[in-house]
C-alpha positions in Angstrom: 0.0 0.0 0.0 2.8 2.4 0.8 4.3 1.7 -2.7 1.0 2.7 -4.3 0.7 5.9 -2.4 4.4 6.8 -2.9 3.8 6.6 -6.7 1.0 9.0 -6.4 3.0 11.5 -4.3 5.7 11.9 -6.9 3.7 14.6 -8.7 2.3 17.8 -7.2 -1.2 18.7 -8.3 -1.5 22.4 -7.9 0.9 25.3 -8.3 0.0 28.2 -6.1 1.6 31.5 -5.1 4.7 31.3 -3.0 4.2 31.7 0.7 6.6 33.4 3.1 7.0 31.4 6.3 9.8 32.5 8.7 12.0 30.3 10.9 11.6 30.2 14.7 14.5 32.6 15.5 13.2 35.2 13.0 9.7 35.0 14.5 11.0 35.5 18.0 12.7 38.8 17.0 9.4 40.3 15.9 6.8 41.9 18.1 3.2 41.2 17.3 -0.1 42.7 18.2 -1.7 39.3 18.2 -0.2 35.8 18.5 -2.4 33.0 17.3 -1.4 29.6 18.7 -2.3 27.0 16.2 -2.9 27.4 12.4 -5.8 25.0 12.4 -9.3 25.4 11.0 -10.5 28.2 13.3 -7.0 29.7 13.9 -6.1 30.1 10.2 -9.5 31.7 9.5 -9.0 34.0 12.5 -5.5 35.1 11.7 -6.3 35.8 8.1 -9.3 37.9 8.9 -7.3 39.9 11.6 -4.6 40.6 9.0 -7.2 42.4 6.9 -6.6 45.3 9.3 -3.3 46.7 8.0 -2.4 48.1 11.4 -2.7 44.7 13.1 0.6 42.7 13.1 -0.4 39.1 13.4 1.9 36.2 14.2 0.9 32.5 13.9 2.7 29.6 15.5 2.0 26.1 14.1 3.7 22.9 15.2 3.1 21.0 12.0 4.4 21.9 8.5 2.8 23.6 5.5 1.7 20.8 3.3 1.6 22.9 0.2 0.6 21.2 -3.1 0.6 17.8 -1.2 -1.6 15.2 -2.9 -2.1 13.5 0.5 -4.1 16.6 1.5 -5.5 17.7 -1.8 -6.7 14.5 -3.4 -10.1 13.8 -1.7 -9.8 10.1 -1.1 -6.2 10.1 0.1 -7.3 11.4 3.5 -7.9 7.7 4.2 -4.1 7.4 4.2 -3.3 10.7 5.9 -5.1 9.6 9.0 -2.6 8.0 11.3 0.4 9.3 9.4 2.5 11.3 11.9 3.4 13.8 9.2 -0.2 14.9 9.0 -1.9 13.6 12.2 -1.1 14.1 15.9 -2.6 10.6 16.3 -3.5 11.0 20.0 -4.8 8.0 22.0 -7.2 7.8 24.9 -6.3 6.0 28.1 -7.7 2.5 28.3 -11.5 2.4 28.4 -12.8 -0.1 30.9 -16.2 -0.4 29.2 -14.4 -1.3 25.9 -12.4 -4.2 27.4 -9.6 -1.6 28.1 -9.1 -0.7 24.5 -7.4 2.6 23.7 -9.0 4.6 20.9 -7.1 6.7 18.4 -7.9 10.5 18.2 -6.9 11.9 14.8 -6.0 15.6 14.9 -4.6 17.5 11.9 -1.0 18.4 12.1 0.0 21.2 9.8 -1.2 24.5 8.4 -4.9 24.1 8.2 -5.2 21.6 11.0 -7.9 19.0 10.8 -9.4 20.8 7.8 -6.5 19.1 5.9 -7.3 15.5 6.8 -11.0 15.3 7.7 -13.7 13.5 5.6 -14.5 16.7 3.7 -18.1 17.0 4.8 -19.4 20.6 5.1 -22.5 20.3 7.3 -23.7 22.0 10.5 -26.2 21.5 13.3 -29.8 22.5 13.4 -31.3 25.8 14.6 -32.3 24.4 18.0 -28.7 23.5 18.9 -27.1 26.8 18.0 -29.8 28.7 19.8 -29.2 26.6 22.9 -25.6 27.9 23.0 -26.9 31.4 23.5 -29.6 30.3 25.9 -27.0 28.9 28.2 -25.8 32.5 28.9 -23.8 33.3 25.8 -25.4 36.4 24.1 -24.4 36.8 20.5 -24.2 33.1 19.8 -27.3 31.6 18.1 -28.6 30.1 14.9 -28.9 33.4 12.9 -25.4 34.5 13.9 -23.7 31.2 13.3 -25.4 30.8 9.9 -24.3 34.2 8.9 -20.7 33.3 9.6 -20.9 29.9 7.9 -22.2 31.7 4.8 -19.2 34.0 5.1 -16.9 31.0 5.0 -18.6 29.2 2.0 -18.4 29.5 -1.7 -20.9 27.0 -2.9 -21.3 25.6 -6.4 -24.6 23.9 -7.3 -24.7 20.5 -8.9 -26.0 20.2 -12.5 -29.9 19.7 -12.6 -29.8 16.0 -13.4 -27.5 15.4 -10.4 -29.7 17.5 -8.2 -32.7 15.4 -9.2 -31.1 11.9 -9.1 -28.6 12.2 -6.3 -30.3 14.4 -3.6 -27.7 17.1 -4.4 -29.6 20.3 -4.0 -28.9 23.6 -2.3 -31.2 26.4 -1.1 -29.0 29.5 -1.6 -30.8 31.2 1.4 -28.6 29.1 3.6 -25.3 29.1 1.7 -22.5 31.6 0.9 -21.3 32.2 -2.6 -18.2 34.4 -2.1 -16.4 32.8 0.9 -12.8 31.4 0.8 -13.9 27.7 1.3 -15.3 26.1 -1.9 -18.0 23.6 -1.5 -19.8 21.3 -4.0 -21.1 17.8 -4.3 -19.1 14.7 -5.0 -18.9 13.9 -8.7 -18.6 10.2 -7.9 -21.6 8.4 -6.6 -21.2 4.7 -6.1 -24.2 2.6 -7.2 -24.3 1.2 -3.6 -25.6 4.6 -2.3 -29.0 5.3 -3.9 -30.5 2.0 -2.6 -29.4 3.2 0.9 -31.2 6.5 0.3 -34.4 4.7 -0.4 -34.1 2.3 2.6 -33.5 5.3 4.9 -36.6 6.9 3.5 -38.7 3.8 4.2 -37.6 4.0 7.8 -38.6 7.5 8.5 -36.0 9.8 6.9 -37.2 12.4 4.4 -35.2 13.0 1.3 -33.7 16.4 2.2 -33.5 19.1 -0.5 -31.0 21.0 1.7 -30.1 20.0 5.2 -28.6 23.4 5.9 -32.0 25.0 6.4 -32.0 24.6 10.2 -33.7 21.2 10.5 -32.2 18.9 13.2 -33.3 15.3 12.3 -35.1 12.7 10.3 -33.5 13.3 6.9 -31.3 11.5 4.4 -29.0 13.6 2.3 -26.0 13.8 -0.1 -24.1 16.5 1.8 -21.8 19.2 0.5 -18.1 18.6 0.5 -15.2 21.0 0.8 -14.0 20.4 -2.8 -13.0 22.9 -5.5 -15.4 22.1 -8.3 -12.9 22.9 -11.0 -9.8 21.1 -9.7 -11.6 18.5 -7.6 -9.1 19.0 -4.8 -9.7 19.7 -1.1 -10.5 23.3 -0.2 -9.3 23.9 3.3 -8.0 26.5 5.6 -4.6 26.7 4.0 -5.8 27.0 0.4 -8.9 29.1 1.1 -7.7 31.5 3.8 -3.9 31.5 4.0 -2.6 31.0 0.4 -4.4 33.9 -1.2 -3.2 36.2 1.6 0.3 34.8 2.3 1.8 37.9 0.7 0.6 40.2 3.5 3.5 41.5 5.4 1.4 41.8 8.6 0.7 38.0 8.6 3.7 36.1 9.8 3.7 32.3 10.2 6.2 30.0 11.7 5.8 26.2 11.3 7.5 23.3 13.0 7.3 25.2 16.3 5.3 24.1 19.3 4.0 26.6 22.0 4.8 25.4 25.5 3.5 28.1 27.7 1.7 31.5 27.7 3.8 34.1 29.4 2.0 36.6 31.7 3.1 39.9 33.1 3.8 40.1 36.9 0.9 41.2 39.0 -2.7 41.8 38.2 -5.0 44.7 37.4 -7.5 46.2 39.8 -10.0 43.4 39.0 -7.4 40.8 39.8 -7.0 39.8 36.1 -3.6 38.9 34.7 -2.3 40.0 31.3 -0.6 37.7 28.7 2.6 39.2 27.2 3.5 36.4 24.8 4.4 32.8 24.5 7.3 30.4 24.9 7.8 27.9 22.1 10.3 25.3 21.0 11.6 24.7 17.5 10.8 21.0 16.9 13.7 20.4 14.5 16.5 21.9 16.7 15.0 21.7 20.2 15.9 25.4 20.7 13.5 27.5 22.9 12.2 30.9 22.0 9.9 33.6 23.3 7.5 35.7 21.2 5.8 38.9 22.4 2.3 40.1 21.9 1.3 43.7 22.6 -2.5 43.2 22.5 -3.6 39.5 22.8 -2.6 35.9 22.8 -5.2 33.6 21.2 -5.2 29.9 21.7 -6.5 28.0 18.8 -4.9 24.7 19.5 -8.0 22.5 19.5 -10.0 20.6 22.1 -6.9 18.5 23.2 -4.0 21.0 23.1 -5.9 24.1 24.3 -6.6 22.8 27.8 -3.1 21.3 27.8 -1.6 24.8 27.2 -3.9 26.5 29.7 -2.8 24.0 32.4 0.9 24.3 31.4 0.5 28.1 31.8 -1.0 27.9 35.3 -4.7 28.0 34.4 -6.6 25.0 35.7 -7.4 22.9 38.7 -5.1 24.0 41.5 -4.8 20.6 42.9 -3.7 19.1 39.6 -1.2 21.9 38.9 0.3 21.9 42.3 0.9 18.2 42.1 2.9 18.8 39.0 4.9 21.7 40.4 3.1 24.3 38.2 2.3 27.6 39.9 -1.5 28.3 39.7 -2.3 31.7 38.3 -6.0 31.1 37.8 -7.8 28.3 39.7 -10.5 26.9 37.4 -11.3 23.3 37.8 -13.3 23.1 34.6 -10.3 23.5 32.3 -10.0 20.1 30.5 -13.4 18.9 31.9 -16.7 18.5 30.0 -14.8 16.6 27.2 -17.3 15.2 24.7 -16.9 13.4 21.4 -19.0 11.1 19.2 -18.5 7.4 19.2 -19.0 5.4 16.0 -19.7 1.7 15.3 -19.3 0.3 11.8 -21.0 -2.5 10.1 -19.5 -3.9 6.9 -21.1 -5.6 3.9 -20.1 -6.9 0.6 -21.8 -5.8 -2.6 -21.4 -7.1 -6.1 -17.9 -6.3 -7.4 -19.5 -4.8 -10.5 -20.3 -1.9 -8.3 -17.4 0.5 -8.1 -16.4 1.6 -4.6 -13.6 3.4 -2.9 -12.0 0.1 -2.3 -10.2 0.6 -5.6 -7.6 2.7 -3.8 -6.6 -0.3 -1.7 -6.4 -2.7 -4.6 -3.0 -3.0 -6.4 -4.7 -4.3 -9.6 -7.0 -1.2 -10.0 -5.3 1.6 -8.1 -3.1 3.0 -10.9 -5.8 3.2 -13.5 -8.2 4.9 -11.1 -5.6 7.5 -10.2 -4.8 8.1 -13.9 -8.5 8.8 -14.4 -8.4 11.3 -11.6 -5.3 13.0 -13.0 -6.7 13.2 -16.5 -10.4 14.0 -15.9 -10.7 14.8 -12.1 -13.3 12.0 -11.9 -13.7 8.6 -10.4 -13.0 7.3 -6.9 -10.1 9.6 -6.1 -12.4 12.6 -6.6 -15.0 11.1 -4.2 -16.2 12.4 -0.9 -19.0 11.7 1.5 -22.4 11.1 -0.3 -24.5 9.3 2.4 -25.6 11.1 5.6 -28.8 10.9 7.6 -30.0 11.8 11.0 -32.9 10.5 13.1 -34.7 11.4 16.3 -34.7 8.9 19.1 -38.2 7.6 18.6 -37.4 6.5 15.0 -35.1 3.7 16.3 -36.2 3.2 20.0 -39.8 2.5 21.1 -41.4 4.9 23.6 -41.7 2.4 26.5 -38.0 1.5 26.3 -37.0 5.2 26.2 -39.1 5.9 29.3 -37.5 3.0 31.1 -34.0 4.1 30.1 -34.4 7.7 31.2 -35.7 6.6 34.6 -32.6 4.4 35.1 -30.5 7.3 33.8 -31.8 9.7 36.4 -31.0 7.2 39.2 -27.5 6.7 37.9 -26.8 10.3 37.2 -28.0 11.8 40.4 -26.2 9.3 42.5 -22.8 10.1 40.9 -19.9 10.9 43.2 -18.8 13.6 43.3 -22.3 15.0 42.7 -22.9 16.5 39.2 -22.2 20.3 38.8 -24.9 22.8 38.2 -24.2 22.9 34.5 -24.0 19.1 34.3 -27.5 19.0 35.8 -28.8 21.6 33.3 -27.4 19.7 30.3 -28.7 16.4 31.7 -32.3 17.7 31.7 -31.9 19.3 28.3 -30.5 16.2 26.8 -33.3 14.0 28.2 -35.8 16.1 26.3 -34.3 14.8 23.1 -35.5 11.3 24.1 -39.1 12.3 24.5 -41.7 10.9 22.1 -42.3 13.3 19.3 -39.0 15.1 19.7 -37.6 16.4 16.4 -34.1 16.8 17.8 -31.4 14.6 16.5 -30.2 11.6 18.4 -28.5 9.4 15.8 -26.5 9.9 12.6 -26.4 7.1 10.1 -23.5 7.3 7.7 -22.9 5.2 4.6 -19.7 5.0 2.5 -18.8 2.6 -0.3 -15.6 1.3 1.3 -14.2 -1.4 3.5 -14.5 -0.6 7.2 -12.0 -3.1 8.7 -8.6 -3.5 7.1 -8.3 -7.1 8.3 -11.3 -8.1 6.3 -10.3 -6.5 3.0 -10.1 -8.8 -0.1 -8.9 -7.6 -3.5 -11.4 -7.4 -6.3 -14.2 -7.0 -3.7 -16.6 -4.1 -3.3 -17.8 -3.1 0.2 -20.4 -0.9 1.8 -19.9 0.4 5.3 -22.9 1.7 7.3 -22.1 3.4 10.6 -24.1 4.5 13.6 -23.1 7.6 15.5 -25.3 8.6 18.5 -25.1 12.4 18.4 -25.4 13.4 22.1 -23.7 11.0 24.5 -24.7 11.6 28.1 -21.2 10.6 29.5 -18.5 13.2 29.9 -14.8 12.7 29.9 -11.7 14.8 30.5 -8.3 15.9 29.1 -5.5 16.9 31.5 -1.8 17.1 31.6 0.1 14.4 33.5 3.5 16.1 33.4 5.0 19.5 33.5 6.9 18.5 30.3 5.2 20.7 27.7 6.0 18.1 24.9 4.4 15.2 26.9 1.0 14.2 25.6 -2.0 14.9 27.8 -4.1 12.1 29.2 -7.4 11.7 27.3 -10.3 9.9 28.9 -13.4 9.6 26.7 -15.3 7.9 29.5 -17.0 5.8 26.9 -20.4 4.5 28.1 -19.7 6.0 31.5 -23.4 6.3 31.9 -25.2 3.1 30.9 -27.7 4.8 28.6 -25.0 5.5 26.1 -24.3 1.8 25.8 -28.0 1.0 25.4 -28.4 3.7 22.8 -25.4 2.4 20.8 -26.8 -1.2 20.8 -30.1 0.1 19.6 -28.4 2.2 16.9 -26.3 -0.8 15.7 -29.5 -2.9 15.4 -31.2 -0.1 13.5 -28.4 -0.1 11.0 -29.0 -3.8 10.5 -32.7 -3.0 9.9 -31.8 -0.4 7.3 -29.6 -2.9 5.4 -32.3 -5.5 5.5 -34.7 -3.1 3.9 -35.3 -3.1 0.1 -33.9 -2.1 -2.2 -30.6 -2.0 -0.2 -31.1 -5.6 0.8 -31.1 -6.7 -2.8 -27.5 -5.6 -3.4 -26.0 -7.1 -0.2 -24.1 -10.3 -1.0 -22.5 -10.9 2.4 -22.6 -9.5 5.9 -18.9 -9.3 6.8 -18.7 -7.8 10.2 -20.5 -8.4 12.3 -21.7 -11.7 10.9 -25.3 -12.2 10.2 -25.6 -14.5 13.2 -25.1 -11.5 15.6 -28.6 -10.8 16.9 -28.8 -10.6 20.7 -27.9 -7.5 22.7 -25.0 -9.3 24.2 -23.6 -10.2 20.8 -24.0 -6.7 19.6 -22.3 -5.3 22.6 -19.3 -7.6 22.0 -19.1 -6.3 18.4 -19.3 -2.7 19.6 -16.7 -3.1 22.3 -14.2 -4.7 19.9 -14.7 -2.3 16.9 -16.1 1.0 18.2 -14.1 4.0 16.9 -14.2 7.8 16.7 -15.3 10.2 13.9 -12.9 12.7 15.6 -15.2 15.5 16.8 -13.6 16.4 20.2 -14.9 19.5 21.9 -16.0 21.4 24.9 -12.9 21.3 27.1 -12.7 25.1 27.6 -16.4 25.8 27.6 -18.0 29.2 26.8 -20.4 29.6 29.7 -21.1 32.1 32.6 -18.4 31.7 35.2 -20.9 30.4 37.8 -21.8 27.6 35.5 -18.2 26.5 35.1 -17.2 28.5 32.1 -13.6 28.8 31.1 -14.2 31.6 28.6 -16.9 34.3 28.4 -19.1 35.0 25.3 -16.3 37.1 23.9 -14.1 34.0 24.1 -11.8 35.6 26.7 -10.4 33.4 29.5 -11.9 34.3 32.9 -9.3 35.9 35.1 -7.3 37.4 32.1 -7.4 40.7 30.3 -6.3 39.5 26.9 -6.1 35.7 26.5 -8.7 34.2 24.3 -9.6 30.7 23.1 -10.9 30.4 19.5 -11.7 26.8 18.6 -14.3 24.1 19.3 -13.0 23.6 22.8 -15.3 26.6 23.6 -18.5 24.8 22.6 -20.4 24.1 25.8 -21.8 20.9 24.5 -21.3 18.5 21.6 -23.3 19.4 18.5 -25.2 16.7 16.6 -23.1 17.2 13.5 -19.5 17.2 12.1 -17.7 20.2 13.4 -15.7 21.6 10.4 -18.2 24.3 9.4 -18.8 25.3 13.0 -15.0 25.6 13.6 -14.6 28.0 10.7 -17.6 30.0 11.9 -16.0 30.3 15.4 -12.9 31.7 13.8 -14.9 34.2 11.7 -17.0 35.4 14.6 -13.9 35.7 16.9 -12.2 37.9 14.3 -15.2 40.3 14.3 -15.3 40.3 18.1 -11.6 41.2 18.2 -11.9 43.9 15.5 -14.8 45.5 17.3 -12.8 45.5 20.6 -10.2 47.6 18.9 -12.8 49.6 16.8 -11.9 48.1 13.4 
């Protein structure tokens, strides 16, 4: 497989304008108005927008490299190989999960300019109106559906599909909910495997409506062919580096250093009259040489390091739980026990099926006999499996896959378990517990389950050449369990501990089993059933809850949507940042990434991450009257 990919990487695909990126020492000799830590999805959008103000001198520090013109990033299907590759992926791991037979789960995070927008599955979707409005209702004025949609539209430059594709492939857009002039290009996949339309129909038969456009604020009970972040002309990935950075790399007030990892935020001595401390800059290390440097910021330091590294950096800088920090010999500057808490992520379970090998699927990229011709087609025509992106996505409310009596029984058991937890749940945890339970009520139209279909093998150990596969996955959208992410060492380059706390509350296990069984029901529904030639994993004999649980424990994975570890909430509810994204107890330290979400949205987080970066830029510009 590495030989196949190596042959592809011998030729660059795109030639863009040269970018000026400085080395660590040069960067340290500059003085910036703003230092952005992390050139990921939100961070790159933020830094680029701030640099629109010519009087703002913006510095960006990124630990990864700039993967310019790199096919592993640009060719849509090659993200399957970028995941897990240390050149592109931080490849974090959780601590052993007791409920999963002590398995550790991988946690892919993009490493490089563009962050996870460089390696994700290319879907450009967002949550429904009810979820974004809830963010504001929790005490965050200025954050709601209308505002978030406005910023998502600012991100996007959508290209509609041809009429025949719209009709046949559910590939329609309502331009009221999309942007047409943003830096990130979106369109529909121009490759639709014959395995997917039967899945659309089966989903409709089980309660999903064929959505004309899932961006209209609806929250559940639809099946769709979603938009992808793909340039419709070149059929390459459109991401933070190509959309935001590259067209503006010439700006002299936008300075980027790569291969440098921030290790600490530096604060001035003392505090202001309110007791708040002021960030002066950051310490960082050049990863190639090991040399340490300091960079100065006159106005603000902005952490955009993501849901894993942002809480890590806060703790390394003395902001976090005093007991934890003292135990590691770190001076506590701000005692906030919620830093790194409230960690949430989706969990995904896959089911894999064989379909006739006359149906073309993404499996071609793994097959030595077919790979070269498929890539040649992509190079020549920008068509075929290498141009493919996600084409099968649907969401359901709870009562579509769990009966009312069972839901009532489960929620009663959940209350007993939740309210007997030790230590007792926090005020915010209780609020979210009650809000999440409402999603399980009969008649609720709020999303509880995503069902995802992709024409590709799900388990590498089952792959056979000259075989076509369909994977169908279940992703419960709002787990009740909460985990944490914390440092375990004062060494800034040591990886933090990540505890997903999978199935920490039993209802999450019960919902996952029900979801997996529902996927089987979808696949057993015509016309999808007629193209299934074999149930590969789990085997058709798996029927009981116990058998399903065993399959889940051994195969459950992650779609990589970590969030919520530096939550935007009122301070008395356990917030780490306020509604202006400023860290409580500081005058000028902000967090701009999905760690600020107070709860996990029922969606993929790419579009929301961009929107956070865009909104933060306007908040900061307004602060300085620009």
